[in-house]
C-alpha positions as CSV (number, residue, x, y, z in Angstrom):
1,M,-39.3,-4.1,31.2
2,R,-36.3,-1.9,30.2
3,S,-32.8,-3.2,29.5
4,D,-30.0,-0.8,29.0
5,V,-28.2,-2.7,26.3
6,E,-26.0,-0.8,23.8
7,Y,-25.8,-1.8,20.2
8,S,-24.4,-0.6,17.0
9,P,-26.8,0.0,14.1
10,V,-24.6,-2.1,11.8
11,G,-26.4,-5.1,10.6
12,E,-29.7,-4.0,12.2
13,G,-32.8,-5.7,10.7
14,L,-30.9,-8.6,9.2
15,G,-32.0,-12.2,9.6
16,M,-29.6,-14.9,10.8
17,R,-28.7,-16.0,7.2
18,E,-28.3,-12.5,5.9
19,Y,-26.2,-11.5,8.9
20,W,-24.0,-14.5,8.4
21,L,-23.5,-13.5,4.8
22,Y,-22.9,-9.9,5.8
23,A,-20.3,-11.0,8.4
24,C,-18.5,-13.2,5.8
25,L,-18.4,-10.4,3.3
26,R,-16.9,-8.0,6.0
27,K,-14.1,-10.6,6.7
28,V,-13.4,-11.0,3.0
29,A,-13.3,-7.2,2.5
30,V,-10.8,-6.7,5.4
31,V,-8.6,-9.6,4.3
32,G,-8.7,-8.2,0.8
33,A,-7.8,-4.7,2.1
34,H,-4.7,-6.2,3.8
35,A,-3.7,-7.9,0.5
36,V,-4.3,-4.9,-1.6
37,A,-2.3,-2.6,0.7
38,L,0.7,-5.0,0.7
39,G,0.4,-5.8,-3.0
40,F,0.1,-2.1,-4.1
41,T,3.1,-1.2,-2.0
42,V,5.2,-3.9,-3.6
43,L,4.1,-2.9,-7.1
44,V,4.9,0.8,-6.5
45,S,8.3,-0.1,-5.0
46,A,9.1,-2.2,-8.1
47,L,8.0,0.6,-10.5
48,A,10.1,3.1,-8.5
49,R,13.3,1.1,-8.8
50,P,14.8,2.6,-5.6
51,G,18.4,3.6,-5.9
52,T,18.3,4.7,-9.6
53,S,17.7,8.3,-8.6
54,L,16.9,10.6,-5.7
55,F,13.3,10.7,-6.8
56,S,13.0,6.9,-6.9
57,W,13.0,6.7,-3.1
58,H,10.0,9.1,-2.8
59,P,7.4,6.6,-4.1
60,L,8.9,3.8,-2.1
61,C,8.9,5.7,1.2
62,M,5.4,7.2,0.7
63,S,3.8,3.9,-0.3
64,L,5.4,2.1,2.7
65,G,4.2,4.9,5.0
66,F,0.7,5.6,3.8
67,C,-0.4,2.6,1.8
68,L,1.0,0.0,4.1
69,C,1.8,1.3,7.7
70,M,-1.1,3.7,7.9
71,T,-3.6,1.1,6.5
72,E,-2.4,-1.7,8.8
73,G,-2.3,0.7,11.8
74,I,-6.1,1.2,11.3
75,L,-7.1,-2.3,10.2
76,L,-5.5,-3.9,13.2
77,F,-8.5,-2.7,15.3
78,S,-10.9,-4.5,13.0
79,A,-12.6,-7.6,14.4
80,D,-13.0,-9.0,10.9
81,G,-9.7,-10.5,9.8
82,S,-7.0,-8.5,11.6
83,P,-3.7,-10.5,12.0
84,F,-3.5,-8.9,15.5
85,C,-6.9,-10.2,16.6
86,F,-5.2,-12.3,19.3
87,K,-3.8,-9.3,21.0
88,S,-5.4,-7.3,23.8
89,R,-6.7,-3.8,23.3
90,K,-3.6,-2.4,25.0
91,G,-1.4,-4.5,22.8
92,K,-3.2,-3.3,19.6
93,I,-2.8,0.3,20.7
94,R,1.0,-0.3,21.1
95,V,1.3,-1.9,17.7
96,H,-0.9,1.0,16.3
97,W,1.4,3.7,17.5
98,I,4.5,1.8,16.4
99,L,3.1,1.6,12.9
100,Q,2.0,5.2,12.9
101,A,5.5,6.2,14.1
102,L,7.0,4.2,11.2
103,M,4.5,6.0,8.8
104,L,5.6,9.4,10.0
105,L,9.3,8.4,9.6
106,A,8.7,7.1,6.1
107,A,6.7,10.2,5.2
108,A,9.4,12.6,6.4
109,T,12.0,10.5,4.5
110,G,10.0,10.5,1.3
111,L,9.4,14.3,1.6
112,G,13.2,14.8,2.1
113,F,14.0,12.8,-1.0
114,M,11.3,14.7,-3.0
115,V,12.7,18.1,-1.9
116,A,16.2,17.1,-2.7
117,S,15.3,15.7,-6.1
118,K,13.4,19.0,-7.0
119,N,16.4,21.1,-5.9
120,V,18.9,19.0,-7.9
121,S,16.8,19.1,-11.0
122,A,15.8,22.8,-10.5
123,H,12.1,22.0,-10.8
124,P,9.6,24.2,-9.0
125,H,8.0,23.0,-5.8
126,L,4.2,22.6,-5.3
127,A,3.6,22.8,-9.1
128,S,1.0,20.0,-9.3
129,W,-2.2,18.9,-7.6
130,H,-0.3,15.8,-6.3
131,S,2.2,17.9,-4.4
132,I,-0.4,20.3,-3.0
133,L,-2.6,17.4,-1.8
134,G,0.6,15.8,-0.4
135,V,1.2,18.8,1.8
136,A,-2.4,18.8,3.0
137,T,-2.1,15.1,3.8
138,L,1.1,15.7,5.8
139,V,-0.6,18.5,7.8
140,A,-3.6,16.3,8.6
141,T,-1.3,13.4,9.5
142,A,0.6,15.6,11.9
143,L,-2.7,16.7,13.5
144,Q,-3.9,13.2,14.0
145,A,-0.5,12.2,15.4
146,A,-0.8,15.0,17.9
147,C,-4.2,13.7,19.0
148,G,-2.6,10.3,19.3
149,V,0.1,11.6,21.6
150,C,-2.5,13.2,23.8
151,L,-4.3,9.9,24.1
152,L,-1.1,8.2,25.1
153,F,-0.3,10.7,27.9
154,P,-3.6,12.1,29.0
155,K,-2.6,12.6,32.7
156,L,0.7,14.2,31.8
157,L,-1.2,16.7,29.5
158,G,-4.1,17.2,31.9
159,I,-6.8,15.8,29.5
160,S,-10.0,14.7,31.1
161,S,-12.4,14.2,28.2
162,M,-10.9,11.0,26.7
163,P,-14.0,9.8,24.6
164,R,-14.2,13.2,22.8
165,L,-10.5,13.1,22.1
166,R,-10.7,9.6,20.8
167,L,-13.5,10.8,18.4
168,Y,-11.3,13.7,17.3
169,H,-8.4,11.4,16.8
170,A,-10.5,8.9,14.7
171,T,-12.1,11.7,12.7
172,C,-8.7,13.4,11.9
173,G,-7.2,10.0,11.1
174,L,-10.0,9.3,8.6
175,V,-9.5,12.7,7.0
176,A,-5.8,12.1,6.8
177,Y,-6.3,8.6,5.3
178,L,-8.8,9.8,2.7
179,L,-6.4,12.7,1.8
180,A,-3.6,10.2,1.5
181,T,-5.7,8.1,-0.9
182,I,-6.6,11.1,-3.0
183,T,-2.9,12.0,-3.1
184,V,-2.0,8.5,-4.2
185,V,-4.6,8.6,-7.0
186,A,-3.4,12.1,-8.0
187,A,0.2,10.6,-8.3
188,M,-1.1,8.3,-11.0
189,F,-1.7,11.3,-13.2
190,T,1.9,12.5,-13.0
191,D,4.3,12.2,-15.9
192,W,6.4,9.7,-14.0
193,F,3.6,7.2,-13.3
194,Q,2.0,7.6,-16.7
195,A,5.3,6.9,-18.4
196,A,5.8,3.7,-16.3
197,V,2.2,2.3,-16.5
198,K,0.1,2.5,-19.6
199,G,-3.2,1.1,-21.0
200,A,-5.6,-1.0,-19.0
201,T,-3.0,-1.6,-16.3
202,W,-3.1,2.1,-15.4
203,Y,-6.9,1.8,-14.7
204,G,-6.2,-1.2,-12.5
205,F,-3.7,0.8,-10.5
206,L,-6.2,3.6,-10.2
207,L,-8.8,1.4,-8.5
208,L,-6.4,-0.4,-6.1
209,P,-6.0,2.2,-3.4
210,L,-9.8,2.9,-3.4
211,F,-10.6,-0.5,-2.0
212,P,-8.7,-0.3,1.3
213,A,-10.0,3.3,1.7
214,L,-13.6,2.1,1.5
215,V,-12.9,-0.7,4.1
216,V,-11.1,1.8,6.4
217,M,-13.9,4.4,6.1
218,N,-16.5,1.7,6.9
219,Q,-14.6,0.5,9.9
220,I,-14.1,4.0,11.4
221,T,-17.6,5.2,10.8
222,N,-19.2,2.0,12.2
223,S,-17.0,2.2,15.3
224,F,-17.9,5.7,16.1
225,L,-21.6,5.7,15.0
226,P,-23.8,7.1,17.8
227,K,-25.0,4.2,19.8
228,K,-28.6,3.8,20.9
229,K,-30.1,2.0,23.8
230,L,-32.4,-0.9,23.3
231,T,-35.6,-0.7,25.3
232,M,-37.7,-3.8,26.1
């Protein structure tokens, strides 16, 4: 007898006890990712001391945009510890695009402060790996935002293949998030950050953004893994 039941390969082959442990670890990981995203943003904001210079607003805006808003905008779709788990799918999508819009606003503001600071100090633009990666991140973010707009207004734009567009949006979003993580890590090798954070604390900061990135990557890849049909 055949039964067309779809399943995700995540957790396949686990016994009841192992699956319970696996589910608990997933919840702990997601809650930890929320905490790290918020904590890292607060720490970077404290280090930047916003208002002391034009440049001081750049780390604040970028950490708020990419480390907090972008992370929360993805994790809210997780079934393992999202603070928006009580909301419907439609409600989560609304919160998602609000957070992503805030992320784009923060990114544009941070970019503006960075350009202004470079112009005032007469320093060259795109002179470091951090700045080059930052531009690549902004381009990828703009592409995933364009895909998101198409998903919001499919009829208006004459789009018929929604599943494929969702896959493109998720894939581009994952690339943008990983690029943002690499850019944040590259920022820790800049003169400003290394002057502010030294010793073992620097290595701790280096590891912090990697944890949410692993959780986000796991969530997106598991959500869009090819599904199989169980035959009985």
